[in-house]
Wavefront OBJ file of the C-alpha trace (Angstrom):
o trace
v 88.234 110.114 92.871
v 87.365 111.817 89.732
v 84.072 112.903 91.131
v 82.618 115.377 88.729
v 81.928 116.351 85.193
v 85.410 117.791 84.726
v 86.629 114.307 83.942
v 85.642 114.519 80.297
v 88.963 115.896 79.051
v 90.130 112.596 77.620
v 92.024 114.322 74.826
v 94.696 115.473 77.254
v 97.672 113.196 77.559
v 97.733 110.731 80.410
v 100.662 109.341 82.338
v 102.120 105.927 82.772
v 103.635 104.541 85.939
v 106.737 102.448 85.974
v 107.665 100.230 88.851
v 110.457 97.877 87.991
v 108.995 95.918 85.093
v 105.378 96.453 85.988
v 104.655 98.892 83.195
v 106.414 101.047 80.655
v 106.312 104.673 81.771
v 106.191 108.040 80.098
v 107.784 110.682 82.280
v 108.317 114.393 82.191
v 108.919 117.306 84.531
v 105.202 117.775 85.080
v 104.722 114.359 86.661
v 102.233 114.629 89.483
v 101.944 112.125 92.267
v 98.535 111.631 93.788
v 96.608 109.370 96.052
v 93.114 109.298 94.667
v 93.007 106.079 92.798
v 92.720 107.020 89.134
v 94.962 108.272 86.402
v 94.127 111.782 85.357
v 95.537 114.422 83.062
v 97.510 117.500 83.997
v 95.858 120.746 83.078
v 97.720 123.950 82.263
v 98.002 126.304 85.182
v 95.400 128.749 83.908
v 92.764 126.039 83.852
v 93.265 125.017 87.457
v 91.168 127.886 88.682
v 88.097 126.388 87.064
v 87.955 123.496 89.503
v 84.774 123.086 91.491
v 84.916 124.697 94.935
v 82.537 122.060 96.264
v 84.378 118.824 95.604
v 87.746 117.839 94.166
v 88.076 117.881 90.432
v 89.782 115.043 88.641
v 92.506 117.405 87.546
v 93.889 117.517 91.050
v 94.004 113.879 92.018
v 95.691 110.698 90.956
v 96.894 107.650 92.767
v 100.640 107.359 93.033
v 100.111 103.940 91.592
v 97.356 104.390 89.053
v 98.205 105.453 85.557
v 97.343 104.563 82.041
v 99.439 101.426 82.156
v 97.672 100.280 85.302
v 94.142 101.546 84.803
v 93.076 100.985 81.256
v 90.014 101.436 79.093
v 89.905 105.132 80.032
v 87.473 106.220 77.347
v 85.077 103.432 78.267
v 85.293 104.421 81.932
v 84.488 108.020 81.112
v 81.475 107.023 79.063
v 80.225 104.862 81.927
v 80.703 107.590 84.537
v 78.494 109.961 82.625
v 75.582 107.726 83.629
v 76.368 108.075 87.349
v 75.141 111.121 89.293
v 78.094 112.968 90.773
v 76.530 112.842 94.245
v 76.356 109.047 94.144
v 79.897 108.889 92.810
v 81.107 111.139 95.609
v 79.166 109.160 98.196
v 80.576 105.880 96.919
v 84.082 107.195 97.387
v 83.399 108.350 100.950
v 81.669 105.112 101.934
v 84.380 102.910 100.467
v 87.001 104.991 102.268
v 85.068 104.791 105.548
v 84.421 101.052 105.569
v 87.896 100.086 104.430
v 89.422 102.701 106.725
v 87.814 101.075 109.773
v 88.980 97.660 108.588
v 92.477 99.107 108.285
v 92.331 100.361 111.879
v 91.207 96.947 113.130
v 93.935 95.153 111.186
v 96.585 97.528 112.511
v 95.400 96.874 116.057
v 95.514 93.093 115.560
v 99.037 93.231 114.113
v 100.183 95.502 116.928
v 98.906 93.074 119.551
v 100.139 90.000 117.678
v 103.729 91.177 117.267
v 103.785 93.198 120.494
v 105.044 92.225 123.953
v 101.912 90.259 124.842
v 102.196 87.547 122.168
v 105.222 87.226 119.871
v 107.218 89.980 121.564
v 109.002 91.163 118.428
v 108.046 94.839 118.782
v 107.719 97.180 121.743
v 107.531 100.849 122.682
v 111.115 100.901 123.921
v 112.683 99.228 120.911
v 113.818 100.356 117.480
v 111.301 97.765 116.255
v 108.305 99.976 117.037
v 104.746 98.653 117.447
v 103.480 99.858 114.059
v 106.388 98.361 112.108
v 104.575 95.116 111.141
v 101.504 96.969 109.868
v 103.670 99.380 107.877
v 105.541 96.502 106.272
v 102.423 94.446 105.562
v 100.607 97.475 104.168
v 103.520 98.418 101.931
v 103.802 94.825 100.710
v 100.094 94.698 99.886
v 100.374 98.046 98.126
v 102.679 96.312 95.674
v 99.923 93.789 94.995
v 96.709 95.794 95.181
v 98.035 99.243 94.362
v 100.460 98.488 91.548
v 100.308 95.121 89.832
v 96.617 94.265 90.209
v 95.326 97.829 90.482
v 94.224 97.804 86.856
v 92.320 94.534 87.189
v 90.507 95.778 90.291
v 89.758 99.168 88.738
v 88.238 97.591 85.650
v 85.679 95.969 87.921
v 85.191 98.906 90.293
v 87.272 102.036 90.559
v 85.716 102.787 93.941
v 86.806 99.391 95.235
v 90.360 100.034 94.053
v 90.387 103.357 95.881
v 88.848 101.813 98.986
v 91.504 99.106 99.095
v 94.501 101.387 98.502
v 93.647 104.804 99.939
v 91.156 103.464 102.476
v 92.425 100.119 103.735
v 96.167 100.212 103.063
v 96.375 103.928 103.838
v 94.798 103.301 107.255
v 96.659 100.059 107.900
v 99.948 101.963 107.686
v 100.723 105.069 109.707
v 103.608 107.487 109.525
v 102.477 109.437 112.596
v 102.632 106.328 114.797
v 106.112 105.514 113.520
v 107.261 109.090 114.101
v 105.798 109.210 117.617
v 107.549 105.972 118.533
v 110.869 107.534 117.582
v 110.017 110.649 119.597
v 109.278 108.472 122.621
v 112.693 106.855 122.255
v 114.384 110.257 122.125
v 112.563 111.384 125.259
v 113.744 108.231 127.026
v 117.313 109.157 126.125
v 117.628 106.418 123.508
v 118.842 108.733 120.781
v 120.743 106.011 118.975
v 117.541 103.979 118.670
v 115.586 107.014 117.496
v 118.138 108.066 114.886
v 118.545 104.499 113.656
v 114.812 103.745 113.766
v 113.888 106.431 111.241
v 115.967 105.090 108.326
v 115.294 101.495 109.395
v 111.541 101.994 109.216
v 111.881 103.616 105.810
v 114.168 100.907 104.425
v 111.904 98.088 105.601
v 108.812 99.713 104.079
v 110.796 100.430 100.921
v 111.830 96.808 100.590
v 108.342 95.566 101.437
v 106.698 97.349 98.522
v 109.478 96.238 96.155
v 109.088 92.633 97.258
v 105.328 92.947 96.981
v 105.615 94.047 93.369
v 107.991 91.226 92.470
v 105.836 88.513 93.998
v 102.655 89.970 92.525
v 104.202 90.118 89.063
v 105.245 86.481 89.338
v 101.744 85.491 90.384
v 100.217 87.596 87.626
v 102.381 85.903 84.995
v 101.313 82.530 86.353
v 97.638 83.479 86.113
v 98.114 84.639 82.546
v 99.903 81.478 81.506
v 97.035 79.496 83.017
v 94.601 81.856 81.269
v 92.925 82.643 84.570
v 93.107 86.319 83.639
v 93.041 87.531 80.017
v 96.099 88.961 78.333
v 94.028 91.871 77.031
v 90.624 93.305 77.753
v 88.028 92.149 80.270
v 87.326 88.558 81.171
v 83.762 87.302 81.326
v 83.969 87.314 85.133
v 85.149 90.930 85.164
v 82.342 91.947 82.833
v 79.755 90.240 85.022
v 81.018 92.011 88.165
v 81.825 95.376 86.620
v 80.128 98.268 88.406
v 78.926 99.953 85.221
v 75.187 100.005 85.877
v 73.222 102.396 88.040
v 71.389 99.622 89.895
v 74.648 97.870 90.711
v 76.121 101.023 92.142
v 72.933 101.657 94.098
v 73.115 98.144 95.537
v 76.719 98.795 96.571
v 75.631 102.041 98.256
v 73.013 100.172 100.292
v 75.462 97.437 101.307
v 78.139 99.954 102.278
v 75.678 102.039 104.287
v 74.534 98.967 106.195
v 78.126 97.844 106.756
v 79.254 101.276 107.893
v 76.241 101.607 110.174
v 76.967 98.186 111.646
v 80.653 98.959 112.207
v 79.910 102.327 113.772
v 77.032 100.905 115.821
v 79.118 98.095 117.276
v 82.041 100.447 117.903
v 79.785 102.970 119.616
v 78.139 100.373 121.833
v 81.434 98.807 122.860
v 82.994 102.223 123.416
v 80.139 103.219 125.714
v 80.564 100.008 127.697
v 84.349 100.169 128.047
v 85.072 103.899 128.070
v 85.532 104.240 131.823
v 87.645 101.096 132.071
v 90.645 102.773 130.474
v 91.410 99.588 128.554
v 92.958 99.326 125.112
v 89.550 98.204 123.876
v 88.076 101.591 124.752
v 90.832 103.260 122.751
v 90.269 100.912 119.801
v 86.523 101.488 119.521
v 86.980 105.238 119.735
v 89.599 104.916 116.994
v 87.080 103.082 114.804
v 84.571 105.886 115.315
v 86.935 108.699 114.323
v 89.155 106.826 111.858
v 87.039 107.495 108.738
v 87.378 111.233 109.311
v 91.145 110.883 109.023
v 90.790 108.978 105.750
v 88.449 111.632 104.345
v 90.819 114.461 105.278
v 93.799 112.675 103.738
v 91.830 111.969 100.582
v 90.600 115.559 100.364
v 94.113 116.947 100.852
v 95.357 114.704 98.062
v 92.503 115.896 95.875
v 93.188 119.574 96.447
v 96.970 119.737 96.757
v 98.675 116.897 94.911
v 100.054 117.931 91.558
v 99.122 121.592 92.016
v 102.477 123.006 92.974
v 103.064 126.289 94.759
v 101.644 129.562 93.537
v 100.103 130.348 90.178
v 103.179 129.096 88.376
v 102.841 125.641 89.938
v 106.314 125.579 91.440
v 107.428 122.113 92.582
v 104.428 120.479 90.987
v 106.163 117.120 91.279
v 105.845 117.209 95.076
v 102.697 115.439 96.363
v 101.884 118.237 98.793
v 98.581 116.649 99.793
v 100.219 113.524 101.167
v 103.072 115.576 102.613
v 100.697 117.881 104.504
v 98.619 114.941 105.717
v 101.630 113.067 107.084
v 103.387 116.028 108.688
v 100.209 117.502 110.187
v 99.207 114.099 111.587
v 102.659 113.713 113.135
v 102.363 117.168 114.724
v 98.891 116.566 116.162
v 100.002 113.135 117.351
v 102.883 114.788 119.210
v 100.570 117.445 120.655
v 98.195 114.784 121.969
v 101.125 112.900 123.490
v 102.174 116.103 125.260
v 98.599 116.598 126.461
v 98.539 113.114 127.946
v 101.765 113.845 129.827
v 100.438 117.161 131.124
v 96.942 116.062 132.178
v 97.739 112.463 133.105
v 94.202 111.235 133.752
v 92.526 108.042 132.593
v 89.837 109.821 130.606
v 92.331 112.063 128.851
v 94.561 109.111 128.032
v 91.665 107.118 126.588
v 90.365 109.943 124.407
v 93.789 111.138 123.281
v 95.049 107.633 122.497
v 91.862 106.805 120.597
v 92.256 109.925 118.484
v 95.934 109.182 117.962
v 95.323 105.609 116.869
v 92.244 106.313 114.775
v 92.123 109.851 113.430
v 95.854 110.530 113.223
v 96.692 106.968 112.263
v 94.326 107.173 109.292
v 95.306 110.725 108.373
v 98.922 109.664 107.899
v 100.073 106.823 105.667
v 103.239 104.929 104.842
v 101.966 102.795 101.954
v 101.049 105.753 99.751
v 104.102 107.708 100.880
v 106.514 104.923 99.961
v 104.742 104.362 96.640
v 105.128 108.043 95.794
v 108.815 107.820 96.613
v 109.200 104.971 94.150
v 107.258 106.807 91.486
v 109.498 109.837 91.804
v 112.603 107.646 91.669
v 111.434 106.288 88.317
v 111.142 109.763 86.815
v 113.847 111.596 84.872
v 114.983 113.037 88.218
v 115.482 110.061 90.567
v 116.775 112.300 93.346
v 113.274 113.648 93.837
v 112.105 110.449 95.500
v 114.750 110.548 98.203
v 114.368 114.312 98.597
v 110.637 113.908 99.174
v 111.233 111.106 101.676
v 113.872 113.131 103.529
v 111.659 116.221 103.765
v 108.715 114.194 105.068
v 110.702 112.324 107.711
v 112.831 115.268 108.874
v 109.870 117.663 109.024
v 107.751 115.173 110.971
v 110.477 114.336 113.468
v 111.746 117.908 113.788
v 108.338 119.441 114.438
v 107.433 116.537 116.694
v 110.546 117.205 118.756
v 109.513 120.826 119.250
v 105.925 119.922 120.110
v 106.521 116.857 122.290
v 110.128 116.271 123.293
v 111.034 119.839 124.269
v 108.036 120.304 126.637
v 108.704 116.908 128.232
v 112.346 117.813 128.808
v 111.752 121.351 130.037
v 108.728 120.644 132.235
v 109.908 117.302 133.530
v 106.683 115.435 132.769
v 108.443 112.093 133.017
v 109.457 112.872 136.588
l 1 2 3 4 5 6 7 8 9 10 11 12 13 14 15 16 17 18 19 20 21 22 23 24 25 26 27 28 29 30 31 32 33 34 35 36 37 38 39 40 41 42 43 44 45 46 47 48 49 50 51 52 53 54 55 56 57 58 59 60 61 62 63 64 65 66 67 68 69 70 71 72 73 74 75 76 77 78 79 80 81 82 83 84 85 86 87 88 89 90 91 92 93 94 95 96 97 98 99 100 101 102 103 104 105 106 107 108 109 110 111 112 113 114 115 116 117 118 119 120 121 122 123 124 125 126 127 128 129 130 131 132 133 134 135 136 137 138 139 140 141 142 143 144 145 146 147 148 149 150 151 152 153 154 155 156 157 158 159 160 161 162 163 164 165 166 167 168 169 170 171 172 173 174 175 176 177 178 179 180 181 182 183 184 185 186 187 188 189 190 191 192 193 194 195 196 197 198 199 200 201 202 203 204 205 206 207 208 209 210 211 212 213 214 215 216 217 218 219 220 221 222 223 224 225 226 227 228 229 230 231 232 233 234 235 236 237 238 239 240 241 242 243 244 245 246 247 248 249 250 251 252 253 254 255 256 257 258 259 260 261 262 263 264 265 266 267 268 269 270 271 272 273 274 275 276 277 278 279 280 281 282 283 284 285 286 287 288 289 290 291 292 293 294 295 296 297 298 299 300 301 302 303 304 305 306 307 308 309 310 311 312 313 314 315 316 317 318 319 320 321 322 323 324 325 326 327 328 329 330 331 332 333 334 335 336 337 338 339 340 341 342 343 344 345 346 347 348 349 350 351 352 353 354 355 356 357 358 359 360 361 362 363 364 365 366 367 368 369 370 371 372 373 374 375 376 377 378 379 380 381 382 383 384 385 386 387 388 389 390 391 392 393 394 395 396 397 398 399 400 401 402 403 404 405 406 407 408 409 410 411 412 413 414 415 416 417
């Protein structure tokens, strides 16, 4: 998401990301963890004030998974981007995030129904195996593939596609707010053991999923290299032929994405209008598809403006990805508030609208795949404790505030009775 002309500072040192044996890292105390999809330099604190007030500067954003070892050919990329108007670049980011965000919502819905009580019956609302667990595990696993091991290969073809797949699709496929709300529901039902156990269980399963994703992707990557399907160094002829380095190619992508987004929104709007008064899960899904992209945009913007900045002018705690932290905790809080509203109002229309916003807007605003990747990145730094500290703060803050917003009113006002 390096959207503007500020990206020209290639002389500043860039970072490397280490995940197991994926790459060889370079770490220091100024490591910033971001969600934007590109590796970018850290600027001294005095220079941060020069960032554009209109759109995020590249100095503020970086994917938790994208660094010099993953995204290569930086100087060539910067030369190419000079040919692209910043408005088109910005629009490409938003459209990729929107289209892939909606696809993430649809995939999450399918996985929820597939593994839920109606089909396989593995997950349920009253179990420690919450409904969003499969999507969180699948999304974290795919983050190991698309966001770590093959992120560089995808980015060499199209950086916007890499961002759309990781921040857009995988970020919307996984949801921390849904996981947190499921645990709050268990606590309200008096199943405190399930709630307390479900929080670390959900984290451990997502943690293992991304680790397993990296291992399998690395094995597959080595196989492709031994078969010379992908080059050991540089771009293959196929990558060069598909590389989005020409204005007309980017313009064609803009047209295709606009048509796709219009089609997705048009179908969702028509189906929502038809099913809204039925109170069915379909009505909630189509509303979620309509509002989901807004959640992706907000999460992306928060990552752009807050990740790697630290607190105050001195940049205190710059290692904390505050953008992702704020997105996850705020989504969990609003999710809890909407759940309280549904209990208080208890009408079909309110339930449909609130659930649609919960599943779409809040589900896309929060993310597990990026969150768990940031945890791993921090664990690989010179201060491994930071990863677990960041995870603990995120989970405890989300559940604690959710308890105050949702559980306490339900208990005190007797909404369940």
